[in-house]
C-alpha positions in Angstrom: -4.7 1.3 8.9 -1.6 3.1 9.2 1.1 2.8 5.8 4.5 1.3 6.3 7.1 1.7 4.4 9.0 -0.9 3.1 11.2 -2.2 0.3 10.8 -5.2 -1.7 13.7 -6.6 -3.3 12.6 -9.1 -6.6 14.8 -11.7 -8.5 14.0 -12.6 -11.9 15.6 -15.9 -12.4 12.7 -16.3 -15.7 13.1 -14.0 -18.1 9.9 -14.8 -19.5 8.3 -14.3 -15.8 8.8 -10.4 -16.4 6.0 -9.3 -18.4 3.7 -10.5 -15.3 6.3 -8.4 -12.7 5.4 -5.8 -14.8 1.6 -5.7 -14.6 1.5 -6.8 -10.5 3.6 -3.6 -10.1 1.4 -1.8 -12.5 -1.9 -3.0 -10.7 0.0 -1.8 -7.3 1.2 1.1 -9.0 -0.7 4.0 -6.6 1.7 2.5 -3.8 4.7 2.5 -5.1 7.2 5.4 -4.4 10.4 4.8 -7.0 11.6 1.5 -8.5 15.0 0.7 -9.8 15.9 -2.6 -12.1 18.9 -3.9 -12.5 19.5 -6.5 -15.6 22.7 -9.1 -14.6 23.8 -9.8 -17.6 26.4 -12.1 -16.6 24.4 -14.4 -14.3 21.5 -14.0 -16.7 19.1 -12.6 -13.4 17.1 -9.2 -13.2 17.0 -7.1 -9.8 14.6 -4.7 -9.0 14.1 -2.6 -6.1 10.9 -1.3 -5.6 10.0 0.9 -2.6 6.4 1.1 -1.5 4.0 2.9 1.3 1.0 1.3 2.4 -0.3 -0.8 4.7 0.9 -3.8 6.0 -1.9 -5.8 3.9 -0.9 -4.6 0.7 2.8 -4.7 1.2 2.6 -8.3 1.6 0.1 -8.8 -1.1 2.7 -7.2 -3.5 5.0 -9.4 -2.3 3.1 -12.6 -2.4 1.9 -12.1 -5.9 5.1 -11.7 -7.7 6.8 -13.9 -5.1 3.9 -16.9 -6.6 5.4 -15.8 -9.8 8.0 -19.3 -11.4 11.4 -17.9 -11.6 10.9 -15.0 -9.5 11.6 -14.3 -5.5 10.6 -11.3 -3.7 11.4 -10.4 -0.2 10.1 -7.6 1.9 12.2 -5.8 4.3 9.9 -2.7 6.3 11.1 0.0 7.7 10.0 0.7 11.6 9.3 4.5 12.0 
């Protein structure tokens, strides 16, 4: 299966979900190229961008698991290569 390059944007509204987010990202660590996290204290949220290189099904699985967490939103943008 062909790999895709994508960015998963994650907004964590519930600070208690941070541990679960990190556990999921660790589970998918082999496909992660890099990540950047920004705590936005004025708004009480955290914003994380994760760049991945993997088959579309794995990218969807990661994004879906993140999005199912309470207080977490995740959206994926896939590059057309």
